[in-house]
C-alpha positions in Angstrom: -16.8 23.7 14.8 -20.0 23.6 13.0 -18.3 23.6 9.5 -16.3 20.3 10.8 -19.5 18.9 12.1 -21.3 19.3 9.0 -18.3 18.5 6.6 -16.0 16.2 8.2 -18.6 14.3 10.8 -17.6 16.3 13.7 -14.8 16.8 16.2 -16.0 14.0 18.8 -16.6 10.4 18.4 -19.1 7.9 19.4 -17.6 4.5 19.2 -19.8 1.3 18.9 -17.6 -1.7 20.7 -18.3 -4.7 18.7 -17.8 -8.1 20.5 -18.1 -11.1 18.4 -16.8 -14.7 18.0 -15.9 -13.8 14.4 -16.1 -10.5 13.3 -15.4 -11.3 9.7 -18.6 -12.9 9.4 -21.0 -11.3 6.9 -24.0 -11.0 9.5 -21.7 -9.3 11.9 -20.4 -6.8 9.3 -23.8 -6.2 7.7 -25.4 -5.5 11.1 -22.4 -2.9 12.0 -23.2 -1.3 8.8 -26.9 -1.3 9.8 -26.0 0.7 12.8 -24.0 3.1 10.9 -26.9 3.7 8.5 -29.3 4.0 11.4 -27.3 6.7 13.1 -27.6 8.7 10.0 -31.1 9.5 11.2 -30.0 11.8 13.8 -28.6 15.3 13.2 -26.6 15.1 16.1 -24.4 12.5 14.7 -22.1 13.0 11.7 -21.1 11.0 8.9 -20.3 7.2 10.3 -17.2 5.5 9.3 -16.4 1.7 9.8 -14.3 -1.3 8.1 -17.8 -1.8 6.3 -17.2 1.3 4.1 -13.9 -0.4 2.9 -15.5 -3.7 2.2 -18.5 -2.4 0.3 -16.5 -0.3 -1.9 -14.0 -3.0 -2.6 -16.8 -5.5 -3.4 -18.2 -2.8 -5.6 -15.1 -2.6 -7.7 -14.5 -6.3 -7.7 -18.0 -7.5 -8.1 -20.0 -4.4 -8.9 -22.0 -5.2 -6.1 -22.1 -2.2 -3.3 -23.0 -4.5 -0.4 -21.0 -6.6 2.3 -20.0 -10.0 0.8 -21.9 -12.6 1.6 -19.3 -15.3 1.8 -16.8 -15.0 4.6 -14.0 -16.3 2.2 -14.6 -13.6 0.1 -14.0 -11.1 2.9 -10.9 -13.0 3.8 -9.6 -12.3 0.2 -10.2 -8.7 0.4 -8.7 -8.0 3.5 -4.9 -8.4 4.6 -3.5 -8.0 8.5 -1.3 -5.2 8.7 1.6 -6.6 10.4 4.5 -4.7 11.8 6.8 -5.0 9.3 4.5 -4.3 6.5 3.3 -1.4 8.5 7.0 -0.3 8.6 7.5 -0.7 4.9 4.1 1.3 4.3 4.9 4.3 6.5 8.5 4.4 5.1 7.4 4.3 1.7 5.2 7.3 2.3 7.9 9.4 4.0 10.1 8.9 1.0 7.2 9.9 -1.2 6.2 13.0 0.7 9.8 14.2 0.8 9.8 14.2 -2.8 7.1 16.8 -3.0 8.6 20.3 -3.5 8.2 22.3 -0.4 8.2 25.5 -2.4 6.5 26.4 -6.0 6.2 29.3 -8.2 2.8 29.9 -9.9 3.6 30.6 -13.8 0.7 31.8 -15.9 1.1 30.5 -19.3 -0.6 33.5 -20.9 2.2 35.7 -19.8 4.7 33.5 -21.3 6.0 33.7 -25.0 5.0 31.0 -27.1 8.3 29.8 -28.0 9.1 29.5 -24.3 5.9 27.2 -23.4 7.3 24.0 -24.2 9.5 24.3 -21.0 6.6 24.4 -18.9 4.6 22.1 -20.4 7.2 19.6 -19.7 6.3 20.3 -15.9 2.8 19.8 -16.9 3.3 16.4 -18.4 5.7 15.4 -15.6 2.8 15.9 -13.2 0.4 13.9 -15.2 2.8 11.0 -15.0 3.8 11.1 -11.8 0.3 11.5 -10.8 -0.5 8.3 -13.0 2.5 6.5 -11.5 0.9 7.0 -8.0 -2.0 5.0 -9.1 0.0 2.1 -9.3 0.1 2.3 -13.5 3.1 0.9 -14.9 4.6 3.1 -17.4 7.5 1.5 -19.4 8.5 4.6 -21.4 7.7 7.6 -19.4 10.1 10.0 -21.4 8.1 8.7 -24.6 4.5 9.8 -22.9 6.2 12.7 -21.6 7.0 13.8 -25.3 3.7 12.7 -26.4 1.7 15.0 -23.9 3.9 17.8 -24.5 3.0 17.8 -28.1 -0.7 17.4 -27.1 -0.4 20.6 -24.7 1.4 22.5 -27.4 -1.3 21.8 -30.1 -4.1 24.7 -30.0 -7.6 23.3 -29.2 -9.4 24.6 -32.0 -7.1 21.8 -33.9 -9.4 19.0 -32.2 -12.4 20.7 -33.9 -14.2 17.9 -35.7 -16.6 18.3 -38.5 -19.0 15.3 -37.6 -22.3 15.0 -36.3 -21.2 13.7 -32.8 -19.5 16.9 -32.3 -22.2 19.1 -33.4 -24.7 17.3 -31.0 -22.3 17.3 -28.1 -21.8 21.3 -28.4 -25.7 21.6 -28.5 -26.1 19.3 -25.5 -23.8 21.7 -23.6 -25.8 24.6 -24.7 -28.9 23.0 -23.7 -29.9 25.5 -21.2 -29.5 28.6 -23.5 -31.7 26.7 -26.2 -34.1 25.8 -23.7 -34.2 29.5 -22.4 -35.1 30.6 -26.0 -37.5 27.9 -26.7 -35.8 26.9 -29.7 -35.8 22.8 -30.8 -32.4 21.7 -31.4 -33.4 19.9 -34.5 -34.1 23.3 -36.0 -30.6 24.6 -34.7 -28.8 21.6 -35.6 -28.4 22.4 -39.6 -27.3 25.9 -39.0 -24.5 25.3 -36.5 -23.4 21.9 -38.5 -22.9 24.4 -41.6 -21.2 26.8 -39.3 -18.7 24.3 -38.4 -18.0 22.5 -41.5 -17.8 25.8 -43.5 -15.7 27.3 -40.6 -17.9 30.5 -40.9 -17.5 33.8 -39.4 -19.4 34.6 -36.2 -21.3 37.4 -38.0 -22.7 34.9 -40.7 -23.8 32.6 -37.9 -25.5 35.5 -36.1 -27.2 36.4 -39.3 -28.5 32.9 -40.0 -29.9 32.4 -36.4 -32.0 35.9 -36.6 -33.3 34.9 -39.9 -34.0 31.1 -39.6 -34.8 31.0 -36.2 -36.6 34.4 -36.1 -34.8 35.6 -32.9 -34.1 39.2 -32.0 -30.6 40.4 -32.1 -30.1 40.2 -28.6 -31.3 36.8 -28.3 -29.1 35.5 -31.4 -26.2 37.1 -29.7 -27.1 35.4 -26.3 -27.1 32.1 -28.1 -24.0 32.6 -30.1 -22.1 33.3 -27.1 -23.5 30.4 -25.5 -22.6 28.2 -28.4 -19.1 29.6 -28.7 -18.5 28.5 -25.1 -20.1 25.3 -25.6 -17.8 24.7 -28.6 -14.6 25.4 -26.3 -15.8 23.0 -24.0 -16.1 20.3 -26.4 -12.9 21.2 -27.9 -11.1 20.6 -24.5 -13.1 17.5 -24.2 -11.4 16.3 -27.5 -8.4 17.2 -26.8 -8.5 15.3 -23.7 -9.8 12.3 -25.1 -7.0 12.3 -27.7 -4.3 12.4 -24.8 -6.5 9.4 -23.4 -6.0 7.6 -26.2 -2.4 8.1 -26.8 -1.7 7.5 -23.4 -3.5 3.8 -23.3 -1.5 3.3 -26.6 1.8 4.0 -24.7 1.2 2.4 -21.4 -1.0 -0.5 -23.0 -3.9 -0.5 -20.7 -7.3 1.3 -20.4 -7.6 4.3 -18.0 -10.2 4.3 -15.4 -12.5 7.3 -15.3 -10.6 8.6 -12.2 -7.5 8.1 -14.4 -8.7 9.9 -17.3 -9.8 12.9 -15.3 -5.9 13.6 -14.7 -5.3 14.3 -18.3 -7.5 17.3 -17.6 -4.2 18.9 -16.3 -3.4 19.5 -19.7 -6.0 22.3 -19.7 -4.6 24.0 -16.9 -3.6 28.0 -17.5 -1.3 27.7 -14.4 1.8 25.9 -13.8 3.5 25.2 -10.6 7.1 25.1 -11.0 9.4 24.0 -8.1 11.3 27.2 -6.5 13.0 27.9 -3.4 11.7 31.4 -3.5 8.2 30.6 -4.6 5.1 32.1 -3.2 3.4 28.8 -2.6 4.7 26.8 0.5 3.4 23.3 1.6 4.5 20.5 4.2 3.4 17.2 5.1 3.6 15.4 7.8 2.5 11.7 8.7 0.6 11.6 12.0 -2.1 9.1 13.6 -2.2 5.8 15.4 -0.4 3.7 12.7 2.7 6.1 13.1 2.8 5.4 17.0 2.2 1.9 16.4 5.5 2.0 14.0 7.4 3.9 16.5 6.6 1.2 19.3 7.5 -1.4 17.0 10.6 -0.1 15.9 11.5 0.5 19.6 10.7 -2.8 20.4 12.4 -4.6 17.5 15.6 -2.3 18.3 15.6 -3.6 22.1 15.1 -7.0 21.1 17.8 -7.0 19.0 20.3 -5.6 21.4 18.9 -8.2 23.9 19.7 -11.0 21.4 23.5 -9.7 20.9 23.9 -9.3 24.8 22.2 -12.8 25.4 24.7 -14.4 22.8 27.7 -13.1 24.2 26.9 -13.5 27.9 25.7 -17.1 27.1 28.8 -17.6 25.2 31.1 -16.5 28.1 29.2 -18.8 30.6 29.6 -21.8 28.6 33.2 -20.9 27.9 33.7 -20.8 32.0 31.5 -23.6 32.6 33.2 -26.1 30.2 36.9 -24.5 30.6 37.4 -24.2 27.0 37.1 -21.4 24.7 36.5 -23.5 21.7 34.0 -25.5 23.4 32.0 -22.6 24.3 32.0 -21.3 20.5 31.1 -25.0 19.4 28.2 -25.0 21.8 26.6 -21.8 20.4 26.5 -23.0 16.9 23.4 -25.1 16.8 21.4 -22.3 18.6 23.0 -19.6 16.3 21.6 -22.1 13.1 18.5 -22.6 14.8 17.6 -18.8 14.9 19.2 -18.4 11.4 16.7 -21.4 9.8 13.9 -20.0 11.8 14.0 -16.3 10.4 14.9 -17.9 7.1 11.8 -19.8 6.8 9.9 -16.8 7.9 11.2 -15.1 5.2 10.4 -17.7 2.6 7.0 -17.9 3.8 6.3 -14.1 4.2 5.6 -14.3 7.9 6.1 -11.0 9.3 8.0 -9.6 12.2 5.6 -8.5 15.2 5.6 -8.4 18.9 5.2 -12.2 19.0 7.3 -13.5 16.0 10.6 -11.1 17.1 10.4 -13.4 20.6 11.4 -16.4 18.5 15.4 -15.9 18.6 15.0 -15.4 22.6 13.2 -18.6 23.0 15.5 -20.3 20.9 18.5 -19.5 22.8 16.8 -20.3 26.2 15.6 -23.5 25.1 18.5 -24.6 22.9 21.3 -23.8 25.5 19.7 -26.3 28.1 19.7 -28.9 25.3 23.5 -28.1 24.8 24.4 -28.2 28.3 23.1 -31.5 29.0 24.4 -33.1 26.0 28.1 -31.6 26.3 28.1 -32.3 30.3 26.9 -35.9 29.9 29.5 -36.4 27.1 32.3 -35.1 29.0 31.3 -37.2 32.1 31.5 -40.7 29.8 34.6 -39.6 27.7 36.4 -39.9 31.5 35.4 -43.6 31.4 35.0 -44.3 27.6 36.3 -43.9 24.3 34.9 -41.2 21.9 32.8 -43.3 20.1 31.4 -45.1 23.1 30.7 -41.8 25.2 28.8 -40.5 22.0 26.7 -43.5 21.8 25.7 -43.5 25.6 25.1 -39.9 25.3 22.6 -39.9 22.1 20.9 -43.0 23.8 20.7 -41.5 27.3 20.6 -37.8 27.3 19.9 -37.5 23.8 16.4 -39.5 24.2 15.5 -37.6 27.2 15.9 -34.3 25.2 14.0 -35.5 22.2 11.2 -36.3 24.7 11.4 -33.3 26.2 11.3 -31.1 23.4 8.5 -33.2 21.4 6.3 -32.8 24.7 7.2 -28.8 24.8 6.7 -28.4 21.4 3.1 -30.2 21.1 2.1 -28.0 24.2 3.3 -25.1 22.3 1.5 -26.1 19.1 -1.8 -25.8 20.6 -1.7 -22.1 20.4 -1.4 -22.8 16.7 -5.6 -23.2 16.8 -6.0 -19.7 18.4 -8.1 -17.5 16.7 -5.9 -14.6 17.5 -3.8 -14.8 14.3 -0.5 -13.6 15.8 -0.8 -15.9 18.8 -1.3 -18.8 16.4 1.7 -17.8 14.3 3.8 -17.4 17.3 2.9 -21.1 18.9 3.6 -22.7 15.3 7.1 -20.9 15.0 7.9 -21.7 18.7 6.9 -25.4 18.5 9.0 -25.6 15.1 12.0 -23.7 17.0 12.0 -26.2 19.7 12.2 -29.1 17.4 14.8 -27.4 15.2 16.8 -26.9 18.1 16.8 -30.6 19.3 17.6 -31.5 15.4 20.7 -29.3 15.4 22.0 -30.4 18.5 21.9 -34.0 18.1 23.1 -34.0 14.6 25.6 -31.1 14.3 27.0 -31.1 17.9 28.1 -34.8 18.0 30.3 -34.1 14.8 31.8 -30.9 16.4 32.7 -32.6 19.7 34.1 -35.3 17.5 36.4 -33.0 15.8 38.4 -31.6 18.8 40.3 -33.1 21.7 39.0 -32.5 25.1 41.0 -32.9 28.4 38.5 -35.3 29.7 40.0 -37.9 27.2 43.2 -38.4 29.1 41.2 -39.5 32.4 39.7 -42.5 31.6 
């Protein structure tokens, strides 16, 4: 437990409950960060964590300021509410990505493979680099071309990236600074000797002799320095190889890589490669867990239940309308305005990118409940008037009488529901706006489409006038 307490912030959590009328206000967020920073004074607590960590890092990336933004507008632009449909999409995509990771791999030592067979394994290395870049949301138009270029670079010996330049020599001496300082040597004295060694591609024996002669070093000290310089030279050769890979990668993808993305190209220096193999010596599996997964399961269950409820409600209401009006066709016609209201509502939600959640999924149920009232009132009045009048007269009286009452009712109810649109709870605000709109839509379809449908059929009441 001590390890987890030291490295991961502990196994128990002390939560600080924050209550505010606007938790996105910069003052509130900065005080939250201040509380977290204050807790670091106590060894009892581990590393604090909150939404402020994300916001400061994001602001640092966007504006090079590692602080909470001073503007609430900037905070709004930096955050996006996690709704149920976006959560479901994110988790689904995560599952797909995880499933694509090989469960078993075999370790291949490149040094144990014949040189003419190494190309096959370098391709695996290049594929790993490309996939690692792509998961960072880097668009690669021609992955095969990049793969081919990376394989060529991987196959090229590191010594081929040695340069006869002042910068190359200076970098080697900088890497060897500890050995140089340990022997009390000045880099400017060593530079011409080592630069000549690099330029002339001299032997190590010649360099060893020059070190002993020109720097008055003992043989042991000269060997110690030579070994350090050779190791540093290989390190700088590796760096040059990665830099070349970086320039070629940036040329092919058409954008500059960040420092973190550049580091992925160091995979080219790997001496071990991992190849998918059902009999491999390394086994790994990943599983998504945590509150987001639980939330997604609950949302999925709710959506499925709601979908079943809507289907059952449609069937039940249709049957009741058919029985009430004594006509199969009239019962079906009565459901058309309700159906179009629901289709229109969900279509607008899609166009406006309004996500489905526990609140918005209720739109269909409420549309059925509200729309069916308007339909029953309208058709019942129309049938009664039809017993005494012609179709046109019955339609006029129904529209001016019951139709007017339906309009007043829907407008008043919609106005009451629209008030929820001013709620600070985003889900409640969207819910209010949607339900108010659905009420008005239902009336529009009822009073425009239903008269046309009723006029197209002959009802038994027509013969009783």
